[in-house]
matplotlib code that plots the C-alpha trace (Angstrom):
import matplotlib.pyplot as plt

x = [-99.6, -98.2, -95.1, -93.0, -94.1, -93.4, -89.9, -89.2, -90.5, -88.3, -85.2, -85.9, -86.3, -83.0, -81.3, -82.5, -81.2, -77.8, -77.4, -78.7, -76.5, -73.4, -73.7, -74.6, -71.6, -69.0, -70.1, -69.9, -66.6, -67.9, -71.0, -69.0, -66.5, -69.3, -71.2, -68.1, -67.0, -70.5, -70.8, -67.4, -68.2, -71.6, -70.3, -68.1, -70.9, -73.3, -71.0, -70.1, -73.4, -74.2, -70.9, -71.1, -74.7, -74.1, -71.0, -72.6, -75.5, -73.3, -75.1, -73.8, -74.4, -76.8, -77.3, -80.6, -80.0, -79.9, -82.9, -85.1, -88.4, -86.8, -85.2, -88.4, -90.4, -87.7, -87.4, -91.2, -91.2, -88.3, -89.9, -93.1, -91.3, -88.6, -85.8, -82.6, -82.2, -80.6, -77.9, -79.5, -78.1, -79.1, -78.6, -78.3, -80.8, -84.0, -85.4, -87.8, -86.5, -85.2, -83.6, -82.5, -79.4, -77.4, -76.8, -79.0, -81.0, -78.0, -76.1, -78.9, -78.8, -81.7, -81.0, -83.4, -83.0, -83.4, -86.1, -88.4, -88.1, -89.4, -92.2, -93.7, -95.8, -95.1, -97.7, -96.4, -92.8, -93.8, -95.2, -92.0, -89.8, -92.0, -91.5, -87.7, -87.6, -89.7, -86.9, -84.6, -87.1, -87.7, -84.0, -84.4, -80.7, -79.9, -82.5, -81.2, -77.7, -78.7, -80.5, -77.4, -75.2, -77.4, -77.7, -73.9, -73.6, -76.0, -73.9, -70.7, -72.2, -73.4, -69.8, -68.6, -70.8, -68.9, -65.5, -66.5, -68.5, -71.6, -72.5, -70.3, -72.3, -72.8, -69.3, -70.3, -73.8, -74.2, -76.8, -74.5, -73.2, -76.7, -77.5, -74.2, -75.0, -78.5, -77.2, -74.7, -77.4, -80.4, -78.8, -77.9, -81.3, -83.1, -81.1, -81.9, -85.6, -85.8, -83.7, -85.9, -89.0, -87.6, -86.9, -90.5, -91.9, -89.9, -91.1, -94.7, -94.0, -92.3, -95.3, -97.6, -95.4, -94.8, -98.6, -99.2, -96.6, -98.3, -101.9, -102.3, -101.9, -103.2, -100.2, -97.9, -100.2, -100.2, -96.4, -96.0, -98.1, -95.8, -92.7, -93.9, -94.4, -91.1, -88.9, -90.2, -89.5, -86.2, -83.2, -80.8, -77.2, -76.9, -75.1, -77.6, -76.2, -78.0, -81.1, -83.2, -82.6, -84.7, -88.4, -89.0, -86.8, -84.2, -83.5, -87.1, -86.5, -83.7, -85.9, -88.9, -92.4, -92.2, -93.0, -95.5, -95.6, -92.2, -90.4, -91.9, -90.0, -86.8, -88.0, -86.6, -89.8, -93.5, -95.6, -96.7, -100.4, -100.3, -98.7, -101.2, -104.1, -102.8, -102.5, -106.0, -107.3, -105.5, -107.1, -110.6, -109.8, -108.6]
y = [-18.3, -21.8, -22.3, -23.4, -20.5, -18.1, -19.5, -19.1, -15.6, -14.6, -16.2, -14.4, -11.1, -11.6, -12.5, -9.3, -7.2, -8.9, -8.3, -4.7, -3.7, -5.5, -3.7, -0.4, -0.2, -2.2, -2.7, -6.2, -6.8, -5.9, -8.0, -11.2, -10.6, -10.5, -13.4, -15.6, -14.8, -15.6, -18.7, -20.0, -19.5, -21.2, -24.0, -25.1, -24.6, -26.7, -29.7, -29.7, -28.5, -31.9, -32.0, -28.4, -28.7, -31.9, -30.5, -27.2, -29.1, -31.6, -34.5, -38.0, -41.0, -43.6, -47.2, -49.1, -51.1, -47.8, -46.2, -48.9, -46.9, -44.0, -46.4, -48.2, -45.0, -43.5, -46.8, -47.0, -43.3, -43.8, -46.9, -44.9, -42.0, -43.9, -42.0, -43.6, -44.3, -41.3, -41.4, -40.9, -38.8, -37.9, -34.7, -34.7, -32.0, -31.8, -29.4, -31.3, -30.7, -32.3, -31.4, -32.8, -31.8, -33.0, -31.8, -34.4, -37.5, -39.8, -37.7, -36.9, -37.0, -36.7, -35.7, -35.8, -34.6, -36.8, -34.3, -35.0, -38.8, -38.3, -36.0, -37.4, -40.5, -42.6, -40.9, -37.4, -38.5, -39.9, -36.5, -34.8, -37.2, -37.0, -33.2, -33.7, -36.1, -33.7, -31.2, -33.8, -34.7, -31.1, -30.3, -27.5, -27.6, -26.7, -23.9, -22.5, -22.6, -20.6, -18.1, -17.8, -17.3, -14.5, -12.9, -13.0, -11.3, -8.6, -7.9, -7.8, -5.3, -3.2, -3.1, -2.3, 0.8, 2.1, 1.8, 2.9, 5.9, 5.3, 4.1, 4.3, 7.3, 9.1, 10.3, 14.0, 13.6, 15.2, 12.6, 9.7, 9.6, 9.2, 6.5, 4.7, 4.9, 3.6, 0.7, -0.2, -0.4, -1.6, -4.3, -6.7, -6.0, -6.8, -9.9, -11.1, -10.4, -12.3, -15.2, -15.5, -15.4, -18.3, -20.2, -19.8, -20.8, -24.0, -24.8, -24.4, -26.7, -29.3, -29.3, -29.9, -32.5, -34.3, -34.5, -35.8, -38.6, -39.8, -38.8, -37.6, -33.7, -33.7, -35.8, -33.1, -30.4, -32.1, -32.4, -28.7, -27.7, -29.7, -28.3, -24.7, -25.3, -27.2, -24.8, -21.8, -23.4, -25.3, -23.6, -25.3, -24.3, -24.3, -22.1, -19.6, -20.2, -23.6, -22.7, -22.5, -26.2, -27.3, -28.0, -25.5, -22.5, -23.9, -20.3, -19.7, -19.7, -17.0, -14.8, -14.9, -14.1, -14.0, -10.6, -9.9, -7.3, -6.2, -8.5, -11.5, -10.6, -11.6, -14.9, -18.2, -20.1, -19.3, -18.8, -22.2, -21.3, -20.5, -23.8, -25.7, -23.8, -24.9, -28.5, -28.5, -27.1, -29.9, -32.5, -31.3, -32.1, -35.6]
z = [-2.1, -1.7, 0.5, -2.5, -4.7, -1.9, -1.5, -5.3, -5.1, -2.2, -3.7, -6.9, -5.1, -3.3, -6.5, -8.2, -5.2, -5.4, -9.2, -8.9, -6.0, -7.3, -10.7, -9.1, -6.9, -8.8, -12.4, -13.9, -12.1, -8.7, -9.3, -10.0, -7.2, -4.6, -6.1, -6.3, -2.7, -1.4, -3.5, -2.3, 1.4, 1.1, -1.2, 1.7, 4.2, 2.0, 1.7, 5.4, 6.7, 8.4, 10.2, 11.3, 12.5, 14.4, 16.1, 17.0, 18.6, 20.3, 18.7, 19.1, 16.8, 18.2, 17.3, 16.8, 20.0, 21.9, 20.2, 18.7, 18.6, 16.7, 14.2, 13.7, 13.0, 10.7, 8.8, 8.3, 7.1, 4.7, 3.2, 2.6, 1.0, -0.8, 1.0, 2.1, 5.8, 7.4, 10.1, 13.5, 16.4, 19.9, 21.8, 25.6, 26.4, 28.4, 25.8, 23.4, 19.9, 16.7, 13.4, 10.1, 8.1, 5.1, 1.6, 0.0, 1.0, 0.7, 3.2, 5.6, 9.4, 11.9, 15.5, 18.4, 22.0, 25.0, 26.1, 23.1, 23.6, 27.2, 26.2, 23.1, 22.5, 19.4, 17.2, 18.1, 17.6, 14.2, 13.2, 14.2, 12.4, 9.3, 9.4, 9.6, 6.7, 4.7, 5.0, 3.5, 0.8, -0.1, -0.3, 2.2, 3.1, -0.5, -0.4, 2.8, 1.4, -1.7, 0.5, 2.7, -0.4, -1.7, 1.8, 2.1, -1.3, -0.3, 2.8, 0.8, -1.6, 1.4, 2.6, -1.0, -0.8, 2.2, 0.5, -3.0, -1.9, -4.1, -7.5, -10.5, -11.9, -8.7, -7.8, -7.9, -6.6, -3.2, -2.3, -3.1, 0.5, 1.9, -0.6, 0.3, 4.0, 3.4, 1.3, 4.0, 6.6, 4.7, 2.4, 5.3, 7.0, 3.8, 3.3, 6.9, 6.5, 3.2, 4.6, 7.7, 5.5, 3.5, 6.6, 7.9, 4.5, 4.6, 8.1, 6.9, 3.9, 6.1, 8.4, 5.4, 3.7, 7.0, 7.7, 4.1, 4.7, 7.9, 6.9, 10.5, 10.7, 14.2, 15.4, 14.4, 15.8, 19.2, 19.0, 18.2, 21.1, 23.4, 21.7, 22.2, 25.9, 26.3, 24.4, 26.3, 29.7, 29.0, 27.6, 25.1, 24.7, 20.9, 18.4, 17.0, 13.5, 13.5, 15.4, 12.2, 11.5, 14.6, 14.3, 17.2, 18.0, 20.5, 21.7, 22.6, 26.4, 26.0, 23.8, 26.1, 24.7, 20.9, 19.6, 16.9, 14.2, 12.9, 15.3, 13.6, 10.4, 12.1, 13.4, 11.9, 12.8, 12.2, 15.3, 16.6, 16.8, 13.1, 12.3, 14.4, 12.7, 9.3, 10.4, 11.8, 8.6, 6.8, 9.1, 8.1, 4.5, 5.2]

ax = plt.figure().add_subplot(projection="3d")
ax.plot(x, y, z, "-o")
ax.set_aspect("equal")
plt.show()
């Protein structure tokens, strides 16, 4: 299944869960209350996502005179893709990393750490920046905002179950209390799992799109290998709420060795070996 098709499927599944739970616990009125609340919160987050992400990561604007190579690479990439030139920022951190944010290409921002500039050669840095611009081109901030809205709605309906004591037709059902408790616990977990799966699918897609822009998948593969080593050794003080924006998990050093199996369901980023393997497979087709 393609990354884009997988994203559509996951968003559709989350939407169905939202409508079903909302109607089950509150009827049509309860459904719209939850959706409106979730939409309102994430509408604000969407329009201010760039400011919040940049503030949370302590990113500072940087001029072309200060960072000429990055400006040169980004300008070449935006010319190739037809994207507007984004605002560029730098994060004072020894951890190699980068992220993009902004509600649309005209309001995009790309941030890089001082660590990634010290670690990467120009080709690898180009691969990373192409990945980040792909997030902008693919409207991944919008997709993540929609996913966050639906996840918030599911959590709201889970809490509605606690106060309403079950579905509208289950007031005298002795099993209603059990169903209510399960909904309270499982709805937020289901929302988190689906949201993390969407995040991972968008990372895979940005890898692919970025490699298509440069025509050099192995540039990004090499960069990812360095990022995996760097993020595991150097910690980065960043708000967990924005960690999924980064090309590599900035909290990797705090989490230690990434767990497999069920633990991978709660990961914002795909396993780096899987990402590298996909890029190597792409390189064989070029």
